[in-house]
ROFIPA-23750 format. One line per 3 residues: number of its first residue (from 1); their letters; for each residue x, y, z of C-alpha. Coordinates in steps of 0.2 Angstrom, whole numbers, always signed. Each point is the difference from the previous one (the first is absolute). Layout:
N
NUM) A) X/Y/Z | ...
end
This chain:
163
1) MKK) +0/+0/+0 | +14/+12/+5 | +9/-3/-17
4) LII) -17/+3/-9 | -2/+17/+8 | +18/+4/-4
7) VIM) -2/-4/-18 | -16/+10/-1 | +8/+15/+8
10) MAI) +15/-1/-12 | -12/-1/-15 | -9/+15/+6
13) ASI) +16/+10/+4 | +6/-5/-18 | -16/+5/-8
16) SGC) -2/+17/+9 | +19/+3/-2 | -1/-3/-18
19) FAA) -15/+11/-2 | +7/+14/+10 | +15/+0/-10
22) NNN) -10/+1/-16 | -14/+12/+6 | +6/+15/+8
25) DAN) -14/+12/+5 | -13/-9/-12 | -18/+3/+1
28) YSA) -4/-18/+0 | +3/-15/+11 | +11/-15/-2
31) TDF) -16/-10/-1 | -6/+10/-15 | +17/-2/-9
34) EQA) -1/-19/+3 | -17/+0/-7 | +5/+10/-15
37) VAL) +14/-13/-3 | -12/-14/+2 | -12/+7/-13
40) IKK) +14/+3/-12 | +6/-18/+2 | -18/-6/-3
43) YET) -2/+9/-16 | +17/+0/-7 | +5/-18/+5
46) LHS) +18/-5/-2 | +6/+3/-18 | +9/-13/-10
49) PAH) +14/+3/-13 | -13/+0/-13 | -7/+16/+6
52) WPL) +16/+10/-3 | +3/+15/+2 | -11/-3/+16
55) IGY) +8/-10/+14 | -5/-4/+18 | -17/+7/+4
58) GHK) -1/+12/-15 | +17/+9/+1 | +4/+7/-17
61) VQP) +18/-1/-3 | +8/+16/-4 | +16/+4/-11
64) GEK) +15/-2/+11 | -7/-12/+12 | +9/-16/+3
67) YKR) -14/-12/-5 | +2/-9/-17 | -13/-9/-11
70) GTR) -5/-16/+8 | +2/+6/+18 | -11/-9/+12
73) LSE) -1/+7/+18 | -3/-10/+15 | -16/+5/+10
76) SQA) +11/+8/+13 | +10/+10/-13 | -16/+5/-9
79) DAL) -8/+5/+17 | +15/+11/+4 | +0/+8/-17
82) LRK) -19/+3/+1 | +2/+9/+17 | +14/+11/-7
85) DLK) -10/+5/-15 | -15/+3/+10 | +9/+10/+13
88) KLV) +8/+11/-14 | -17/+3/-7 | -8/+4/+16
91) DYY) +14/+12/+4 | -3/+9/-17 | -18/+3/+5
94) KSY) +4/+4/+19 | -7/+18/-2 | -17/-8/-2
97) GKD) +1/-6/+18 | -12/-14/+4 | -3/-2/-18
100) SLL) +18/-4/-4 | -2/-19/+2 | -15/-1/-11
103) LGV) +8/+11/-14 | +16/-11/+2 | -10/-16/-2
106) LAY) -8/+7/-15 | +16/+6/-8 | +8/-17/+3
109) NVG) -13/-7/-12 | -2/+14/-13 | +16/+10/+2
112) PGR) +2/+17/+8 | -1/+9/-16 | -18/-6/-2
115) VDK) -4/+4/+18 | +7/+18/-2 | -12/+3/-15
118) STV) -15/-8/+8 | -16/+7/+6 | +4/-9/+17
121) LSL) +15/+12/+3 | -9/+15/-8 | -14/-2/+13
124) LKK) +12/-2/+15 | +10/+15/-6 | -16/+10/+1
127) GNR) -4/-7/+18 | -14/-11/-6 | +1/-17/+8
130) NIR) -15/-7/-9 | +11/-10/-12 | -8/-17/+1
133) DAF) -7/+0/-17 | +15/+7/-8 | +11/-12/+9
136) EAM) -10/-15/-5 | -2/+6/-18 | +19/-3/-2
139) CRY) -3/-18/-6 | +3/+0/-18 | +11/-11/-10
142) KGK) +3/+4/-18 | -14/+13/+1 | -13/-12/+7
145) IHK) -7/-3/+17 | +9/-15/+8 | -10/-10/+13
148) RIK) +15/-5/+10 | +8/+17/+0 | -17/+7/+5
151) ARR) -1/-13/+15 | +17/+5/+5 | -4/+19/+0
154) VEE) -16/-3/+10 | +10/-11/+13 | +14/+13/+1
157) YKA) -12/+14/+3 | -9/-9/+14 | +16/-6/+8
160) LFR) +10/+16/-1 | -10/+15/-2 | -1/+10/+17
163) H) -14/+13/+3
end
């Protein structure tokens, strides 16, 4: 029993230490970040070499990165890369406070360029937080509404939007 308590305490310390190191002065909780990671993993799944230039959980390989065609990341490598990418995107939108995580998750899927030009961001810039319809409308693939992406947006909004 004592060993179990020690293991649990070490796990909690590790998680909170990792989160604190990655989330200075954020307007969302460690639980919110973990939920965001879980949602991305659910919808992206672990990519195989056939999905190049996407690796891990949807990371798009950029010029100059060390990854080569045929790269297959382990689950732990993919998880670490996802967290790094998501943290970078959330930091990019940190001026939007409690909406930074939601915007980061959206940008992880559609790219920050598309988010920056979106109605979602335009509404938030005006102080209008009535973004649900605009957020959920960002579900098109090749110009058509995609059911799975729509389901993803609905789930992301429900899980991560803070009133």
